[in-house]
Every structure is written in C-alpha cells, then in structure tokens.
C-alpha positions as CSV (number, residue, x, y, z in Angstrom):
1,M,103.4,47.3,91.6
2,D,106.1,45.9,93.9
3,L,107.3,48.7,96.3
4,F,110.7,47.0,96.8
5,D,111.4,46.6,93.1
6,F,112.7,50.1,92.5
7,N,114.5,49.3,89.2
8,G,111.8,47.1,87.7
9,N,114.1,44.1,87.8
10,A,111.2,41.6,88.3
11,E,109.5,42.9,85.1
12,A,112.7,42.7,83.1
13,A,113.3,39.2,84.3
14,K,110.1,38.0,82.8
15,P,110.3,36.1,79.4
16,L,109.6,38.1,76.3
17,A,106.3,36.3,75.7
18,E,105.1,37.4,79.2
19,R,106.3,41.0,78.7
20,M,104.6,41.3,75.3
21,R,101.3,39.9,76.4
22,A,98.5,42.1,75.1
23,N,96.6,44.2,77.6
24,N,93.6,45.1,75.4
25,L,91.6,43.7,72.6
26,N,93.1,46.1,70.0
27,D,96.5,44.6,70.7
28,F,95.3,41.0,70.8
29,I,96.9,38.9,68.1
30,G,94.9,36.4,66.0
31,Q,91.6,34.6,66.7
32,K,89.7,37.1,64.5
33,H,86.9,34.5,64.2
34,I,86.0,35.1,67.9
35,V,87.2,38.6,68.8
36,A,86.6,40.6,65.6
37,E,84.6,43.8,65.8
38,G,81.0,43.1,66.3
39,S,81.6,39.4,67.4
40,L,79.6,37.9,70.2
41,L,82.6,37.6,72.5
42,R,83.8,41.1,71.9
43,R,80.4,42.6,72.6
44,A,80.0,40.6,75.8
45,I,83.5,41.7,77.0
46,A,82.8,45.4,76.2
47,L,79.4,45.3,78.0
48,D,80.8,43.3,80.9
49,R,78.1,40.7,80.3
50,L,80.3,37.7,79.6
51,G,78.9,34.3,80.8
52,S,80.8,31.2,81.7
53,C,83.0,30.0,78.9
54,I,85.8,27.7,78.0
55,F,88.8,28.7,75.8
56,Y,90.0,25.6,74.0
57,G,93.0,25.3,71.6
58,P,96.7,24.7,71.1
59,P,99.3,26.3,73.3
60,G,100.6,29.8,72.6
61,T,97.4,31.0,70.8
62,G,96.2,33.6,73.3
63,K,93.8,31.8,75.7
64,T,95.4,33.1,78.9
65,T,96.0,36.5,77.4
66,L,92.4,36.9,76.5
67,A,91.4,35.8,80.0
68,N,93.7,38.5,81.4
69,I,92.2,41.1,79.1
70,I,88.8,40.2,80.4
71,A,90.1,40.5,83.9
72,Q,91.3,44.0,83.2
73,T,88.2,45.1,81.3
74,T,85.6,43.8,83.7
75,H,84.4,45.7,86.8
76,G,84.1,42.5,88.7
77,E,86.5,40.6,90.9
78,F,89.0,38.2,89.3
79,I,90.3,35.0,90.8
80,K,92.9,32.8,89.0
81,L,93.5,29.2,89.8
82,N,95.4,26.3,88.1
83,A,93.6,23.0,88.0
84,V,96.9,21.1,88.6
85,Q,97.5,22.8,91.9
86,A,94.0,23.8,93.1
87,G,92.0,21.4,95.3
88,V,88.4,21.4,96.5
89,A,89.3,23.7,99.4
90,D,90.6,26.3,97.0
91,V,87.4,26.1,94.9
92,K,85.2,26.5,98.0
93,K,87.3,29.5,99.2
94,A,86.9,31.1,95.7
95,V,83.1,30.4,95.8
96,Q,82.8,31.9,99.3
97,E,84.7,35.1,98.2
98,A,82.4,35.3,95.2
99,E,79.3,35.1,97.4
100,N,80.6,37.8,99.7
101,N,81.5,40.1,96.8
102,L,78.0,39.6,95.3
103,K,76.1,40.2,98.6
104,M,78.2,43.0,100.0
105,Y,79.3,44.9,97.0
106,G,77.1,43.7,94.1
107,K,80.2,42.6,92.2
108,R,80.4,39.6,90.0
109,T,83.4,37.3,90.3
110,Y,85.3,35.8,87.4
111,L,87.1,32.5,88.1
112,M,89.9,31.9,85.6
113,L,90.9,28.2,85.7
114,D,94.0,27.2,83.7
115,E,94.4,23.6,82.5
116,C,90.7,23.1,83.4
117,H,90.6,19.6,81.8
118,R,92.7,18.5,84.8
119,F,89.8,19.1,87.2
120,N,88.4,15.8,88.5
121,K,84.7,15.1,89.1
122,T,84.9,16.0,92.8
123,Q,86.5,19.4,92.1
124,S,84.0,20.1,89.3
125,D,81.0,19.2,91.5
126,S,82.2,21.7,94.1
127,L,82.1,24.4,91.5
128,L,78.9,23.5,89.6
129,P,76.3,25.1,91.9
130,A,78.2,28.4,91.9
131,I,78.2,28.4,88.0
132,E,74.5,27.4,87.9
133,Q,73.4,30.2,90.3
134,G,75.6,32.8,88.6
135,T,77.7,33.3,91.7
136,I,80.8,32.8,89.6
137,I,81.5,33.5,86.0
138,F,83.7,30.5,85.0
139,I,86.5,31.0,82.4
140,G,88.3,27.7,81.7
141,S,91.4,27.4,79.6
142,T,92.6,24.1,78.1
143,T,94.6,22.5,75.3
144,E,92.4,19.4,75.4
145,N,89.0,19.0,73.8
146,P,86.6,19.9,76.7
147,Y,83.8,17.7,75.3
148,A,86.0,14.7,75.7
149,S,88.1,15.7,78.7
150,M,85.8,17.6,81.1
151,T,82.8,16.9,83.2
152,P,79.8,17.2,80.8
153,A,77.8,19.1,83.5
154,I,80.4,21.9,83.4
155,V,80.7,22.0,79.6
156,S,77.0,22.2,79.1
157,R,76.8,25.4,81.2
158,C,79.6,27.1,79.3
159,R,80.0,28.5,75.8
160,V,83.1,26.9,74.2
161,F,85.3,29.1,72.1
162,E,87.9,27.2,69.9
163,F,91.2,29.0,69.4
164,R,93.2,28.3,66.2
165,R,96.9,28.2,65.6
166,L,98.3,31.6,64.6
167,S,99.3,32.2,61.0
168,P,103.0,32.8,60.2
169,Q,101.9,36.3,59.2
170,D,100.5,37.0,62.6
171,I,103.6,35.6,64.3
172,M,105.9,37.6,62.0
173,G,104.1,40.9,62.8
174,A,104.3,40.1,66.6
175,M,108.0,39.5,66.4
176,Q,108.7,42.7,64.4
177,K,106.8,44.7,67.0
178,A,108.8,43.1,69.8
179,L,112.1,44.0,68.1
180,V,111.2,47.8,68.2
181,D,109.4,47.9,71.5
182,K,111.9,49.6,73.9
183,R,109.8,49.2,77.0
184,K,108.5,45.6,76.9
185,G,110.4,44.1,73.9
186,L,113.9,43.9,72.6
187,G,114.1,47.5,71.4
188,M,116.7,48.3,74.0
189,Y,119.2,46.2,72.0
190,D,121.1,47.3,68.9
191,V,119.9,44.3,66.9
192,T,119.2,43.4,63.3
193,V,117.4,40.1,62.5
194,D,117.6,39.0,58.9
195,G,114.2,38.5,57.1
196,D,114.9,34.8,56.4
197,A,115.7,34.3,60.1
198,L,112.4,35.8,61.2
199,N,110.5,33.9,58.5
200,H,112.1,30.6,59.7
201,I,110.9,31.2,63.3
202,A,107.5,32.2,62.1
203,Q,107.1,29.1,59.9
204,T,108.5,26.6,62.3
205,A,106.8,27.8,65.5
206,G,103.7,25.8,64.6
207,G,101.3,28.6,65.2
208,D,102.6,29.0,68.8
209,L,103.4,32.6,69.5
210,R,105.0,31.8,72.9
211,S,107.4,29.5,71.1
212,A,108.3,32.1,68.5
213,Y,108.9,34.8,71.2
214,N,111.1,32.4,73.2
215,A,113.2,31.5,70.1
216,L,113.6,35.2,69.1
217,E,114.7,36.2,72.6
218,L,117.1,33.3,72.8
219,A,118.6,34.2,69.4
220,V,119.1,37.9,70.3
221,L,120.5,37.2,73.8
222,T,122.9,34.4,72.7
223,T,124.3,35.8,69.4
224,P,127.7,37.3,70.0
225,P,127.8,41.1,69.3
226,E,129.9,42.5,66.5
227,E,132.5,45.3,67.1
228,G,130.6,48.2,68.4
229,G,128.0,46.0,70.1
230,H,125.7,45.5,67.2
231,I,123.9,42.1,67.3
232,H,123.2,40.5,63.9
233,V,120.9,37.5,64.0
234,A,121.2,35.4,60.8
235,L,119.3,32.3,59.7
236,A,121.8,29.9,61.3
237,D,121.2,31.6,64.7
238,A,117.4,31.3,64.3
239,E,117.8,27.6,63.4
240,Q,119.7,27.0,66.6
241,S,117.3,29.0,68.8
242,I,114.2,27.1,67.7
243,Q,116.1,23.8,67.1
244,K,114.8,23.3,63.6
245,K,116.7,23.5,60.3
246,A,115.4,25.7,57.6
247,L,114.0,23.9,54.6
248,S,116.8,23.1,52.1
249,Y,114.5,24.0,49.2
250,N,112.3,27.0,48.4
251,E,108.5,27.2,49.1
252,D,107.6,26.2,45.5
253,D,109.8,23.1,45.7
254,Y,108.3,22.2,49.1
255,Y,104.7,22.1,47.6
256,D,106.0,20.2,44.5
257,Y,107.6,17.5,46.7
258,L,104.5,17.2,48.8
259,S,102.2,17.0,45.7
260,A,104.5,14.3,44.3
261,F,104.4,12.3,47.5
262,C,100.6,12.3,47.6
263,K,100.3,11.4,43.9
264,S,102.9,8.6,44.3
265,L,100.7,7.1,47.1
266,R,97.7,7.3,44.9
267,G,99.7,5.8,42.0
268,S,100.9,2.8,44.0
269,D,104.6,3.7,43.5
270,S,106.2,2.9,46.9
271,N,109.7,3.8,45.6
272,A,108.7,7.3,44.6
273,A,106.6,7.8,47.7
274,L,109.5,6.8,50.0
275,Y,111.9,9.1,48.1
276,Y,109.7,12.1,48.3
277,A,108.9,11.5,52.0
278,M,112.6,11.3,52.8
279,R,113.4,14.3,50.6
280,L,110.8,16.4,52.5
281,I,112.0,15.2,55.9
282,S,115.7,15.5,55.1
283,G,115.1,19.0,53.9
284,G,113.6,20.1,57.2
285,C,109.9,19.2,56.9
286,D,108.2,18.0,60.1
287,P,107.8,14.2,59.7
288,M,104.4,14.4,61.4
289,L,103.2,16.4,58.3
290,V,104.1,13.4,56.1
291,A,102.4,11.1,58.6
292,R,99.2,13.2,58.6
293,R,99.0,13.2,54.8
294,L,99.6,9.5,54.7
295,A,96.7,8.9,57.1
296,I,94.3,11.0,54.9
297,H,95.4,9.2,51.8
298,S,94.9,5.8,53.4
299,A,91.1,6.6,53.5
300,E,90.9,8.8,50.4
301,D,92.8,6.5,47.9
302,V,92.7,3.1,49.6
303,G,89.5,3.3,51.7
304,M,87.4,0.1,51.8
305,A,89.6,-1.7,49.2
306,D,91.9,-2.4,52.2
307,P,90.6,-0.9,55.6
308,R,93.9,-2.1,57.3
309,A,95.7,0.7,55.5
310,M,94.2,3.3,57.8
311,Q,95.2,1.2,60.8
312,M,98.7,1.1,59.5
313,A,98.9,4.8,58.9
314,A,97.3,5.7,62.3
315,S,99.7,3.3,64.1
316,A,102.7,4.8,62.3
317,M,101.6,8.4,63.2
318,Y,101.2,7.4,66.8
319,I,104.6,5.7,67.1
320,L,106.3,8.7,65.3
321,E,104.6,11.1,67.7
322,K,105.7,9.1,70.8
323,T,109.3,8.2,69.7
324,G,110.2,10.9,67.2
325,A,112.8,10.6,64.5
326,P,114.9,8.8,63.5
327,E,113.4,5.6,65.0
328,G,109.8,6.7,64.2
329,L,110.7,6.9,60.5
330,I,110.9,3.1,60.3
331,P,107.2,2.5,61.0
332,L,106.4,5.5,58.9
333,S,108.2,4.0,56.0
334,E,106.4,0.7,56.5
335,A,103.1,2.4,56.5
336,I,104.0,4.3,53.3
337,I,104.9,1.1,51.5
338,Y,101.6,-0.6,52.8
339,V,99.4,2.3,51.6
340,C,101.2,2.3,48.2
341,E,100.9,-1.4,47.6
342,A,97.3,-1.7,48.9
343,S,94.4,-2.0,46.5
344,K,93.0,1.4,45.6
345,S,89.4,2.7,45.7
346,G,88.0,6.2,45.8
347,S,84.5,5.0,46.9
348,V,84.7,6.4,50.4
349,K,85.5,9.9,49.3
350,S,82.8,9.8,46.6
351,A,80.2,8.5,49.2
352,M,81.2,11.3,51.6
353,F,80.8,14.1,49.1
354,A,77.5,12.8,47.8
355,A,76.0,12.4,51.4
356,K,77.4,15.8,52.4
357,A,75.7,17.5,49.4
358,D,72.3,16.1,50.4
359,A,72.9,16.8,54.1
360,E,73.5,20.5,53.3
361,N,70.4,20.7,51.1
362,V,67.8,19.9,53.7
363,R,64.2,19.6,52.5
364,D,60.8,19.3,54.1
365,D,60.7,15.5,53.5
366,D,64.1,14.9,55.2
367,G,62.6,13.8,58.5
368,V,63.7,10.6,60.2
369,P,61.2,7.7,59.6
370,A,58.9,7.4,62.6
371,Y,60.1,3.9,63.7
372,L,63.8,5.1,63.8
373,R,63.2,7.9,66.2
374,D,63.9,7.9,69.9
375,H,60.7,6.8,71.6
376,S,62.0,6.4,75.1
377,Y,59.7,9.0,76.6
378,D,57.0,9.0,74.0
379,S,53.2,8.6,74.3
380,R,51.3,5.4,73.5
381,E,51.2,6.5,69.8
382,G,55.0,6.8,69.9
383,K,55.4,3.4,71.3
384,K,53.2,2.0,68.6
385,Q,55.4,3.6,65.9
386,A,58.5,2.2,67.6
387,A,57.1,-1.3,67.4
388,Q,57.2,-1.0,63.6
389,Y,61.0,-1.1,63.7
390,K,62.5,-4.4,62.5
391,Y,65.4,-5.5,64.7
392,P,68.0,-6.9,62.3
393,H,69.4,-9.5,64.7
394,N,66.0,-11.2,64.7
395,Y,66.4,-12.1,61.0
396,P,68.7,-14.4,59.0
397,N,72.2,-13.0,58.4
398,G,71.5,-10.2,60.8
399,Y,69.8,-8.2,58.0
400,V,66.3,-7.2,57.0
401,E,65.3,-4.8,54.3
402,Q,63.7,-1.6,55.7
403,Q,63.9,2.1,54.9
404,Y,66.5,4.1,56.9
405,L,66.8,7.2,54.8
406,P,64.2,10.0,55.0
407,D,61.4,9.7,52.4
408,G,62.9,12.3,50.1
409,L,66.2,10.4,49.9
410,K,65.0,6.8,50.3
411,D,66.3,5.6,46.9
412,K,69.7,7.4,47.2
413,I,72.9,5.4,47.0
414,Y,76.1,7.0,48.2
415,Y,78.5,4.1,48.7
416,V,79.2,2.1,45.6
417,P,81.9,-0.6,46.4
418,G,84.5,-1.2,43.7
419,D,85.7,-4.5,42.5
420,R,89.2,-4.5,44.0
421,G,90.6,-5.8,47.3
422,Y,88.3,-6.0,50.3
423,E,85.5,-4.4,48.3
424,K,85.1,-7.6,46.4
425,T,84.3,-9.1,49.8
426,V,81.8,-6.3,50.5
427,H,79.9,-7.4,47.3
428,E,79.8,-11.0,48.6
429,I,78.6,-9.9,52.1
430,R,75.9,-7.9,50.5
431,R,74.9,-10.9,48.3
432,Q,74.7,-13.2,51.3
433,K,72.4,-10.7,53.1
434,G,70.2,-10.4,50.1
435,K,70.9,-6.7,49.8
436,K,70.5,-4.9,46.5
437,D,73.9,-4.1,45.1
C-alpha cells in the first residue's frame, strides 16, 4: 500500500484488465486443462511444491495472472524480472538474494521472468546453475514456443504448461462480472451494455481477455451519457472500441459461407471460392481465418497432385499477416485461384489417417528394425547390427529395397498416389527406382 496515495488514485488509474486480475485460483478464468481441481499444477501450488516451469501461450490468456497467484500463495520469496530489460547483473543479483533467503531463512525464491524467450544464451547460462541446484524456482512466461525460442538447457529443466485462447463464453462471463464490480470494475458507473455489443467484443477479442477488457472499458468511458447520466453502450460503440465490424450475417450464415468456401476449393470452382471468401471478409470475418482454411485445403484436397499449392497458400498467409488488408487480399486471391485450379488428390489425408490409426494401436511387434536404430553408443553387437543397414546413396537411383516399417506393419501401404497432376510423376519416379507401386 502506498502511504501517500490516500484516495486510491493509483489503483483507479490502472487499466480495467489490471484491476480485474484474479488473486486466487477460484477466480482464475479459463485454462481448466491445467488448473482444474485435482490437476498437477493446482496440487503443486496448494502444497507449495511447484518446480520450475514455463507458461506458454497467446497474450491475454492468464500467464502473468497465474504467476502472480503463485506469488501470493507461496510462502517463499518472489522476484519478478522482464527479459527485455534484465541483464546478467540482474540475474546474478536475484540468484544471490535467493541463496541468502535459503541459507538464512530456509525460504525458497521464485523468479518470475516475463518474455523469457528474449533471454539470450549468456543470460540463460547465468541462471542455469541456480535452477539445477534448486536455489531458484523459475517461472517463465512467453508467447513464443519455448522449444524453438529458448535455450534447450533451460527448457529441459522446466515443465512446460501450454495456455489456450479463452472461449467467448469465458470472456463474456468476465466482462459481465466487471460491469457489476463496484470496487475493481465498472460497477461505479450507471451503465447498460447491450447483449449484442458484449457478444461482439467476446467474439472478436480472439481469446484475449486483456483485449476484451480494454475494449469494454473504452466503450464505457467514451460513450456519451444520456440525460440523467445513464451510459448506454450499443453494438456500434463496441465496434468502434475494438475496431472490428460486427458480422453482417448471423452465425448460421457465417458457417454456411465458410462451408461453401471450403467445398468450392475442393470442387475447383475459383469463381465461387473467391465470392465466398470476399463475402466472409466483407461481412467482418478476419481474412486470416480464410487464409488458414486455404492452407489446410491446399494439403487436404490438392496435396501431392500439386505440392506448389501449399507453398502458394503459405506465402499468401504470410504476406496477409505482414501487410494486412486490403493489399494482402490480392495474394490471398491469387492463392485461392491456384488451389482451385490445381489438380486434386486426397491421398495425403488418407495416408495420414491410415498411419495414425496404426500408430495409436501399438503392438508388441512394432519395434524399430535393429539396423535402423541409433547405434552411436552401442556395444560391438550393436555395431554389427548397424552394419546391416543399406545406405541408399550407394545404390543406383539412390534407392535400395529394405524393410523400414516394424515387423508387424512391414507390408502396410499408407500413401497411394493418384493419377493426376504431379502424382503421375510420382508413379514415374517410383518406376525408375524399381519400387513396387
């Protein structure tokens, strides 16, 4: 508490998202897959036995909030750093404090590190010994995949918890609570927010509760009061506060248009696919949703008949993400046309499902053939088995017939190329190699 802030002005000046931040697990919103009653994480927090971990997921999903709850629940010390601002000196200071707390008071120290993917190798190396020895309980928070963006030595010593985008229902409930909360929320205002306005914010926030809170607060604070001081937030106010138009069609129409778009791609009708894509986007749908569906169908419905279709779809999605609309709609349209006009094949999807079915039904004879195993550190017998491996580049056409699948699946065929587009070339390549088709 600030002794000089008699009127609580500092607290009132905080954004709604900060004021409404949960202080305990019972008030925590979403992420039931990791904080539900009886879950590993919840038990560890309750018993104050949490080990080093990394919270990974999209913004506004509760990573920092959960870390703060841990800080308030634990009996240990809590140090918070931001990887963008903290240097090696800050890390060493935190480690020294942790060592002192442990030796003098027997208290563990939790180090909360926001944006932990921004830690470079030098910074990570300065922290690693403290994590290994248990001097510090590390809690990292990041929007980036830690397996790809962080030092493997740190990740391997942490349990990674993946946060998911909040559902519109979760966001709707949180906003309704904020509207009646007179202490932390917007309950001190005489305000009514129409249901379609709340629903619009919940749907367009993209699973980001912080974004929804910001939009709601902006709508309430900027909507002119009526006579008597009552504030009425309508759909138009919500659209402006979150800078997204409401869909100009109902939910059933939205799914119908999306279904028609996907079926037009599969049916090779570029005119219809373009129309439904623009109908969706013009009505308020996020163009990236259209781009994502296009990328999936480039593999599902075109696949190996024209592998360039996936490259076109991925390129269009990247350009759209970097440039936005309306310019990004041009390469998106080009990719839609390409996927429509490309030769079609469902062989990739069929192969995936067939292989997945066998992979999920593991049997005793599903072991990897001995000569395909990793024999880098094997005994003499292992080296002898490794010598039985036939190196394809030592044979004509870079191919030699040998068993790769486990014994119980050795005669299985998952991928069956069609007779259209590039898959005709696949047949010819197989024939030249002498492979059985």
